[in-house]
C-alpha positions in Angstrom: 0.2 -0.4 0.1 1.4 3.7 -0.9 1.3 6.0 2.3 -0.6 8.7 1.5 0.5 12.0 2.9 -1.9 13.9 5.6 -1.4 17.4 5.0 -3.6 19.6 2.2 -2.7 22.4 -0.2 -3.5 25.3 0.9 -5.0 27.6 -1.7 -2.7 29.9 -2.9 -3.3 34.1 -2.6 -5.2 33.3 0.4 -2.2 32.4 3.5 -4.6 35.0 6.1 -8.8 35.1 6.9 -10.3 38.9 6.4 -10.9 39.2 9.8 -7.3 38.7 10.9 -6.4 41.3 8.1 -8.8 43.7 9.3 -7.9 43.6 12.8 -4.8 44.5 11.9 -5.6 47.4 10.0 -7.2 48.6 12.8 -4.8 48.5 15.2 -2.3 49.6 12.8 -4.3 52.9 12.0 -4.4 52.9 15.9 -0.8 53.5 16.6 -0.6 55.9 13.7 -3.2 57.8 15.0 -1.6 57.9 18.8 1.6 59.0 16.7 0.0 61.5 14.5 -1.8 63.1 17.9 1.4 63.1 19.8 3.5 64.7 16.9 0.7 67.5 16.6 0.7 67.9 20.3 4.5 68.1 20.3 4.2 71.0 17.5 1.8 72.9 19.2 4.4 72.2 22.2 1.0 72.3 24.4 -1.1 69.5 26.8 2.8 68.2 28.3 0.9 65.8 30.5 -1.4 64.5 27.4 1.7 63.8 25.4 3.5 62.1 28.4 0.6 59.7 28.7 -0.2 59.2 25.2 3.8 58.3 24.2 3.2 55.5 27.3 0.4 54.0 26.0 1.9 54.1 22.3 5.4 51.8 24.3 2.4 50.1 26.5 0.6 49.1 23.4 3.4 48.4 20.9 4.5 45.6 24.2 0.7 43.6 24.9 -1.1 45.0 22.0 -4.3 45.9 24.5 -6.0 49.1 22.8 -7.6 50.1 26.1 -4.9 53.3 27.1 -4.4 53.7 24.0 -8.2 54.4 23.6 -8.5 56.4 26.3 -5.6 58.6 25.6 -7.4 59.3 22.2 -10.5 60.3 23.2 -9.3 63.0 25.7 -6.6 63.7 23.0 -9.9 64.6 21.1 -11.6 66.9 22.7 -8.0 68.8 22.8 -8.0 68.7 19.6 -11.6 69.9 18.9 -10.6 73.0 21.2 -7.2 73.4 19.2 -9.6 73.7 16.4 -11.9 76.1 17.6 -9.2 78.4 18.9 -7.6 77.6 15.0 -4.4 76.5 16.4 -1.8 76.0 13.1 -1.8 73.0 12.6 -4.8 70.9 13.4 -7.5 70.5 10.8 -11.3 70.2 10.7 -10.0 67.0 8.7 -7.5 65.9 11.3 -10.8 65.9 13.6 -12.9 64.0 11.9 -10.2 61.1 10.8 -9.6 60.8 14.5 -13.5 60.4 15.0 -13.3 57.9 12.3 -10.5 55.9 14.3 -12.5 55.9 17.8 -15.5 55.3 16.0 
């Protein structure tokens, strides 16, 4: 009798499930948004404690991939960014604020 291999070939081009791909992109988007917020706050040279919190949460998120703290700091930043938009601070645009809102949804 001939031996039959237990392996089955996976279809070409399908290495990841759509759910994993979407999750990875949303987590990458979350981290990217937090970094952009941090850069904006640093350029404005304001809210030093919030900057420190975001920086710490980014590092924590990179270590354990738990988005809870990062989401909280982005929510706090959203309120600050809306205030800065109302003041017409340089570099804070309505599009940037709406992009932050999209990440929070």
